[in-house]
C-alpha positions in Angstrom: 130.8 43.9 55.1 129.1 45.8 57.9 126.7 48.7 57.3 129.3 51.2 58.7 131.9 49.9 56.3 129.4 50.2 53.4 128.8 53.9 54.4 132.5 54.6 54.5 133.0 53.1 51.0 130.2 55.0 49.3 130.9 56.5 45.9 130.4 60.2 44.8 127.6 62.1 46.6 124.3 62.9 44.9 124.2 66.6 44.1 120.8 68.2 45.0 120.4 71.6 43.4 117.3 72.6 45.3 117.6 73.1 49.0 115.8 74.7 51.9 114.1 73.3 54.9 110.7 73.8 53.2 112.0 71.7 50.2 113.3 69.0 52.5 109.9 68.8 54.3 108.1 68.6 51.0 110.5 65.9 49.8 110.0 63.9 53.0 106.3 64.1 52.7 106.4 62.9 49.1 108.7 60.0 50.1 106.3 59.0 52.9 103.3 59.3 50.6 104.6 57.4 47.5 106.4 54.7 49.6 103.3 53.9 51.6 102.3 51.3 49.0 104.2 48.1 48.3 106.2 47.4 45.2 106.5 44.3 43.0 110.3 44.4 42.9 113.2 46.3 44.6 113.9 48.0 41.2 110.4 49.4 41.2 110.8 50.9 44.7 114.2 52.4 43.9 112.8 53.9 40.6 110.1 55.6 42.6 112.7 57.1 45.0 114.8 58.1 41.9 111.7 59.8 40.4 110.9 61.7 43.6 114.5 62.8 44.1 114.7 64.0 40.4 111.7 66.3 41.1 113.9 68.0 43.7 117.0 68.4 41.4 118.9 65.2 42.6 119.8 62.4 40.3 119.9 59.1 42.2 122.6 56.8 40.7 121.8 53.5 39.1 121.9 50.9 41.8 122.7 47.5 40.4 122.4 44.0 42.1 119.6 44.9 44.5 119.1 42.1 47.1 115.9 40.3 46.5 115.5 39.7 50.3 115.8 43.3 51.3 118.6 45.7 52.1 119.5 49.1 53.5 121.7 51.8 52.1 122.8 55.4 52.9 123.7 57.7 50.0 125.5 61.0 50.5 123.6 64.0 49.2 125.2 67.4 48.8 122.7 70.2 49.1 122.9 74.0 49.2 122.2 73.8 52.9 125.0 71.3 53.5 125.6 67.5 53.4 122.7 65.1 54.1 122.2 61.4 53.8 119.4 59.6 51.8 118.7 56.5 53.9 116.8 53.7 52.2 115.6 50.4 53.6 113.4 47.8 51.9 112.3 44.3 52.8 110.4 41.4 51.2 106.9 41.0 52.7 105.0 37.7 53.4 103.0 38.5 50.2 106.2 38.5 48.1 106.1 42.3 47.5 108.4 44.9 48.9 108.0 47.6 51.6 110.3 50.7 51.3 111.2 53.4 53.6 113.4 56.4 52.7 114.4 59.5 54.6 116.7 62.5 53.9 118.5 63.1 57.1 121.8 64.3 58.6 124.5 62.3 60.5 122.6 62.6 63.8 119.4 61.5 62.2 121.1 58.5 60.6 122.6 57.5 64.0 119.1 57.7 65.5 117.6 55.5 62.8 120.4 52.9 63.2 120.1 52.9 67.0 116.3 52.4 66.7 117.0 49.4 64.5 119.4 48.0 67.0 116.8 48.3 69.7 114.1 46.6 67.6 116.5 43.7 66.8 117.1 43.2 70.5 113.3 42.9 71.2 
């Protein structure tokens, strides 16, 4: 399954009750800060993201069968300001821990992230 197919087959969106650009900036800063450390398992990283999102009124669904090598996902988030996407990517490091990155973005931002990844793969 390609990543685009995965996005098109996503389940119900996450509902985020708090929403303003100040809130989104704060959420982004907290994601950057808390995800700057490595994690001992994919579940630990996802739980950290789940905890952060809960602070902003969004309940991240349970994500089962996380890939032990790494993965990426995009989850729809409905906000008072309109639909957004929570993009998450994680990978196994050489030290057998996990690096995570997550960003709350819109469709254009997701396309930019994916095009940046395509360019990095070509290098």
